N, C-alpha and C positions, 0 to 999 in steps of 0.2 A: 803687417806692422808698418805703420807710417814712420818715416824718419823724423824724429823729434828734434830737428836741428835747433829750433828756437827755445825749446826747453833746456836743452844741453848748453846753448850759448848763454842763457839767462843764468843758470847755475854757475857757469864759469864767470860771468861778469860779476855777479853778486859776491862770489867768494874769493876772488883773485887776490885780494889783499888780506883776507881774514883767514880761512881754513883751507889748507892745501889739499886735503882729503876730498873735498868736494870738487875741486878743480880737477884732481886727477880722475876722478869717477866720470866727470863730464868728458874728459879727454879720452878715457877709455871707451865711453860709448861712441864717441866720434871715430875712434880706430874700428870698433865693432862694426860700425855703418860702412867704413872703408873697405873692410875685409869681405862683409856679406853682400852689400848692394853696389860695391864698386863706385862709391861716391868719393871724390878727392879729399883727403884728410887735410893736407896743407891749405886747400882752398876754404874750408870750414873754419880752420884756426885763423888763417888770414882775415876772413870776414869778421869773425867774433872780436879779434884784437882791434881790427880797425874801427869796429862800432865801439868797443870800450874807450878808445882813445879819442875819438871824434864826436861821437853822438852822446854817450853815457853821461859825462859830467855836465853837459848843459841841460840835458833832459832831466837829470836829477835835481837840478836847481829849479827848473820851470814847472815840473809835475810833481805836486805834494802827494798826491794820492799814491799809495803803494802799489795797489792793484792795477791803477791806471799806468803807471810806469812799467810795470811788469809786462802788460799787453802791449804797450808801445814798443817795448824793446823786442818782444817776441815777434811782432809784425815787422819790425824793421830788420831783424836778423834774418827772418825767413825770406822777405823780399830782396834783401841785399845778396843773401846766399844764393837763391835760384837765379837772380840776374847774373851774378858772377858765373854760375854754372851754365847758363845759356851762352855766356860769352866764352867760356872754356870750350863748350861743345863746337861753337862757330870757329874758334881760332885753331883748334886741334882736329876739327872736322871728325868729331865722334859723335856718338849718340848715348849720352849718360842719362839724360832726363827727357821725358816726352811732356809737352805741355798739353794736358788734357784735363778732364774733370777730376782725376785722382789727385792732381797736383793741387787744385783747390781744396779737396777734402783733406790732404795732408795739413794744409795751412790751417783750415778750420779746426782740425783735431787738435793741432798744436795750440791754438788759441783757447780752445775749451779747456784743455788740460792746464793751461796756463792760469785760467780762471779758478780752477780747483785748487791750485797750490796756494 
């Protein structure tokens, strides 16, 4: 099962000011990933909140197509999260994620599911 960080981040970003039930469900999914795959929870929340404050407002103004905006946000969330994860591994000298073809498959799966939403 791929970690759908982009989808969870998209759900959190879209509903952070509207419906807290969806935000909590996205956070529960991130906690589930933290417990089962040992991916850092606070790093994913930090990445999503940073993208919500810095990228989302200007992207929402520039990109009018709803599907295009969702795909853009999913790609940005995935790339930013995995970049932060690689920096986390480098700083703390750990091995959380391995950059191989599975990582590309995870991102591709995230994008395809984002298209279906």
